[in-house]
C-alpha positions as CSV (number, residue, x, y, z in Angstrom):
1,X,141.8,74.1,169.7
2,X,138.1,75.9,168.8
3,X,134.7,74.3,168.4
4,X,134.1,72.6,165.1
5,X,130.6,72.2,163.4
6,X,129.1,69.3,162.1
7,X,129.5,69.4,159.0
8,X,133.2,70.1,159.5
9,X,134.2,66.8,160.9
10,X,131.3,64.7,158.8
11,X,132.8,65.5,155.4
12,X,136.0,64.9,156.3
13,X,134.7,61.5,157.4
14,X,132.7,61.1,154.0
15,X,136.4,62.0,152.8
16,X,138.3,59.5,155.1
17,X,135.6,56.5,155.0
18,X,135.1,56.8,158.8
19,X,132.3,57.9,160.7
20,X,132.2,60.1,163.9
21,X,131.1,59.4,167.4
22,X,127.8,61.1,168.9
23,X,128.1,61.1,172.5
24,X,125.8,61.6,174.8
25,X,126.7,63.7,177.9
26,X,124.6,63.6,181.4
27,X,127.7,65.7,183.3
28,X,131.1,67.3,183.5
29,X,132.7,64.0,184.1
30,X,131.3,62.1,181.2
31,X,132.2,65.3,178.6
32,X,135.7,65.5,180.0
33,X,136.4,62.1,179.5
34,X,135.1,62.1,176.1
35,X,137.1,64.6,175.3
36,X,140.1,63.1,176.9
37,X,139.3,59.8,175.2
38,X,138.8,61.7,171.3
39,X,142.4,63.3,171.8
40,X,144.1,60.4,172.7
41,X,143.1,58.7,169.2
42,X,143.4,62.2,167.4
43,X,139.8,61.8,166.3
44,X,137.1,64.5,166.5
45,X,133.8,64.2,168.7
46,X,130.4,65.4,168.9
47,X,129.4,66.0,172.6
48,X,125.6,65.2,172.1
49,X,123.0,67.6,174.9
50,X,119.9,65.8,174.7
51,X,116.6,66.2,176.2
52,X,117.3,64.9,179.8
53,X,120.5,66.6,180.3
54,X,119.1,69.8,179.5
55,X,116.2,69.2,181.4
56,X,119.0,68.3,184.4
57,X,121.6,71.6,183.0
58,X,120.6,75.1,181.9
59,X,121.1,74.9,178.2
60,X,123.1,78.3,179.5
61,X,125.9,76.3,181.3
62,X,126.1,73.7,179.0
63,X,127.4,75.9,176.2
64,X,130.1,77.2,178.3
65,X,130.6,73.9,179.6
66,X,131.1,72.4,176.1
67,X,132.6,75.3,174.4
68,X,135.5,75.3,177.5
69,X,136.2,72.0,176.7
70,X,136.7,72.1,173.0
71,X,138.7,75.2,173.4
72,X,140.9,73.1,175.5
73,X,140.7,69.8,173.9
74,X,144.0,68.8,170.7
75,X,141.1,67.8,168.3
76,X,137.9,68.9,166.4
77,X,135.0,68.9,169.4
78,X,131.5,69.2,167.9
79,X,128.9,71.1,170.5
80,X,125.6,69.5,169.7
81,X,122.3,69.5,170.6
82,X,120.2,66.5,170.3
83,X,116.5,66.0,169.7
84,X,115.4,69.9,169.7
85,X,111.7,69.9,168.8
86,X,111.1,73.6,168.7
87,X,112.8,76.4,166.7
88,X,113.1,78.4,170.2
89,X,115.5,75.5,171.6
90,X,117.8,75.6,168.8
91,X,118.0,79.4,168.8
92,X,118.8,79.4,172.1
93,X,121.5,77.4,171.5
94,X,122.8,79.5,169.1
95,X,122.9,81.7,171.8
96,X,124.8,80.2,174.0
97,X,127.7,78.3,171.9
98,X,126.6,75.2,170.4
99,X,128.0,74.8,167.3
100,X,125.3,71.8,165.5
101,X,121.2,71.4,165.9
102,X,119.2,68.4,165.6
103,X,115.5,69.8,164.7
104,X,113.6,66.7,165.1
105,X,110.4,67.4,163.7
106,X,110.0,63.5,162.9
107,X,106.6,62.9,164.5
108,X,105.2,65.8,162.2
109,X,103.7,65.6,159.1
110,X,106.8,65.8,156.4
111,X,105.3,69.1,154.9
112,X,105.5,70.5,158.6
113,X,109.1,68.9,159.8
114,X,110.2,70.5,156.0
115,X,108.9,73.8,157.0
116,X,110.3,73.6,160.8
117,X,113.6,72.1,159.4
118,X,114.1,75.5,157.3
119,X,113.0,77.9,159.7
120,X,116.3,76.0,161.5
121,X,118.5,75.8,158.9
122,X,118.0,79.6,157.8
123,X,118.9,80.6,161.8
124,X,122.1,78.1,161.9
125,X,122.7,79.5,158.2
126,X,123.0,83.2,159.8
127,X,125.5,81.8,162.5
128,X,127.7,79.4,160.6
129,X,126.2,76.6,162.6
130,X,124.7,73.4,161.3
131,X,121.8,71.4,161.2
132,X,120.7,67.7,161.1
133,X,117.6,66.7,160.7
134,X,115.3,63.5,160.8
135,X,113.1,61.9,158.7
136,X,111.2,58.6,159.8
137,X,110.9,57.9,163.2
138,X,113.8,56.4,165.4
139,X,111.2,54.1,168.3
140,X,112.4,53.1,171.6
141,X,113.2,49.8,172.8
142,X,109.9,47.8,174.3
143,X,108.0,51.2,173.3
144,X,107.8,51.1,169.8
145,X,107.3,54.1,167.7
146,X,109.5,53.6,165.1
147,X,108.5,54.3,161.3
148,X,111.3,53.3,158.8
149,X,112.6,56.0,156.3
150,X,110.9,56.6,153.3
151,X,113.6,56.8,150.5
152,X,111.2,59.4,148.6
153,X,110.9,61.2,151.7
154,X,114.1,61.5,152.5
155,X,115.0,63.1,149.2
156,X,112.9,65.4,149.1
157,X,113.8,66.4,152.7
158,X,117.3,66.7,151.9
159,X,116.4,68.6,148.5
160,X,114.4,71.3,150.5
161,X,115.8,72.2,153.5
162,X,119.2,72.4,152.7
163,X,120.9,70.0,155.9
164,X,123.9,69.3,156.5
165,X,123.3,65.9,157.7
166,X,120.1,63.6,157.7
167,X,119.0,60.9,160.5
168,X,117.4,57.7,159.2
169,X,115.5,54.8,160.8
170,X,116.7,51.6,159.4
171,X,116.1,49.3,162.1
172,X,118.2,51.5,164.8
173,X,115.9,52.1,168.6
174,X,116.8,54.6,170.7
175,X,117.7,52.7,174.6
176,X,118.5,49.4,173.2
177,X,120.9,47.3,176.4
178,X,122.0,44.9,173.9
179,X,123.2,45.2,170.2
180,X,119.8,43.5,169.1
181,X,119.5,46.0,166.1
182,X,119.1,44.6,163.0
183,X,120.0,47.5,160.2
184,X,118.0,47.4,156.8
185,X,120.8,47.3,154.7
186,X,118.7,47.4,151.2
187,X,116.9,50.0,152.6
188,X,119.6,52.0,153.3
189,X,121.6,51.5,150.1
190,X,118.2,53.3,148.6
191,X,118.2,55.9,150.7
192,X,122.1,56.1,149.8
193,X,120.9,56.0,146.5
194,X,118.8,59.6,146.4
195,X,120.4,61.8,149.0
196,X,124.0,63.1,149.1
197,X,124.5,63.9,152.6
198,X,125.9,62.0,155.7
199,X,123.3,59.9,157.2
200,X,123.1,59.6,160.7
201,X,121.9,56.8,163.1
202,X,120.7,57.2,166.4
203,X,120.4,54.0,168.7
204,X,124.5,53.3,168.2
205,X,124.3,51.2,171.0
206,X,121.8,49.1,169.8
207,X,124.1,47.8,166.6
208,X,126.9,45.3,166.9
209,X,130.5,47.0,167.2
210,X,131.3,44.9,164.2
211,X,128.3,46.3,162.4
212,X,129.0,50.2,163.2
213,X,132.5,49.2,161.8
214,X,131.5,47.9,158.9
215,X,128.7,51.1,157.9
216,X,131.3,53.4,158.9
217,X,133.8,52.2,156.1
218,X,131.0,50.7,153.7
219,X,127.7,53.2,153.7
220,X,127.4,57.3,154.3
221,X,126.2,56.6,157.6
222,X,129.1,58.9,159.1
223,X,128.0,59.6,162.4
224,X,125.8,57.4,165.2
225,X,124.8,58.6,168.2
226,X,125.9,56.9,171.1
227,X,124.7,57.0,174.9
228,X,123.4,53.8,176.6
229,X,126.4,51.6,176.6
230,X,128.2,55.0,177.9
231,X,125.6,54.9,180.7
232,X,125.8,51.4,181.2
233,X,129.6,51.8,181.4
234,X,129.0,54.4,184.1
235,X,126.6,52.3,186.3
236,X,129.0,49.2,186.5
237,X,132.3,51.3,187.2
238,X,130.2,53.4,190.0
239,X,128.6,50.2,191.8
240,X,132.3,48.4,191.7
241,X,133.7,51.5,193.4
242,X,131.2,51.2,195.8
243,X,131.6,47.5,196.7
244,X,134.8,48.1,197.3
245,X,134.2,51.3,199.2
246,X,130.9,51.2,200.9
247,X,132.1,53.7,203.6
248,X,132.3,56.2,200.9
249,X,130.2,59.4,200.5
250,X,131.5,62.5,198.2
251,X,130.3,62.8,195.4
252,X,133.1,64.7,193.6
253,X,135.1,61.0,194.3
254,X,132.1,58.6,193.6
255,X,131.8,60.3,190.2
256,X,136.0,60.3,189.9
257,X,135.9,56.7,190.4
258,X,133.8,56.5,186.9
259,X,136.0,58.3,184.6
260,X,138.9,56.3,183.8
261,X,136.7,53.4,183.0
262,X,134.4,55.7,180.9
263,X,137.2,57.3,179.1
264,X,138.2,54.1,178.1
265,X,134.9,52.9,176.5
266,X,134.7,55.9,174.6
267,X,138.1,55.4,173.2
268,X,137.0,51.7,172.0
269,X,134.0,53.5,170.7
270,X,135.6,56.2,168.6
271,X,138.6,54.1,167.4
272,X,135.9,51.4,166.2
273,X,134.7,53.7,164.0
274,X,137.7,55.3,162.9
275,X,140.1,55.5,160.0
């Protein structure tokens, strides 16, 4: 199956009243496990290369890796750049096979965020690629930085940019290691009332799975970004293997030991959001 766009999978999710998991990739082993998990469940998946991943591995390599996995998958796979801050980052991603761009201008004044996102949308349209933008700001656990999304700003942003999906801040926070997020359902409802595109919640690991499931079915939140809880499982499974095999040193052996636990957790995440 060939790589899908974010528009493709999220419009299907809108019609089917479910959501799609945006899973944060840090290397080959977790990316391969996520695609295998999605294939097991016959559900689409979004592979996300965030700033940390891109710092560790060049976009030229990530693009080929994601497209290889998509081309051999049984289900739609979105090849997504997460939290790009510049037009040039997005252009590089398009050049190397990514099918979806998240341009994060949330730290800019609204007018500047709109202008930057408009440029990225124009680029994306020329290449058949999707765009996710952000209004408001999703902060980081223990470091603050959140600004709740204004419905009026969300409405204007969607109208003037032509984005395919809108990331919002309604109580979700990046890098939470417990399910401590409290989603402002009243604010979410106000945003939904003045927008039409699928909505995205970053920091999905901090949201209770039951709440994620309800939101997937009852709201227009159709993409949840999940990273921290997957990284926690990676650490747990690696420590467990090392405790049983203290003399092990081979990198391939050690990382292979994390694959099945990561696949099982990814299945749980994807199934929970699914129809």
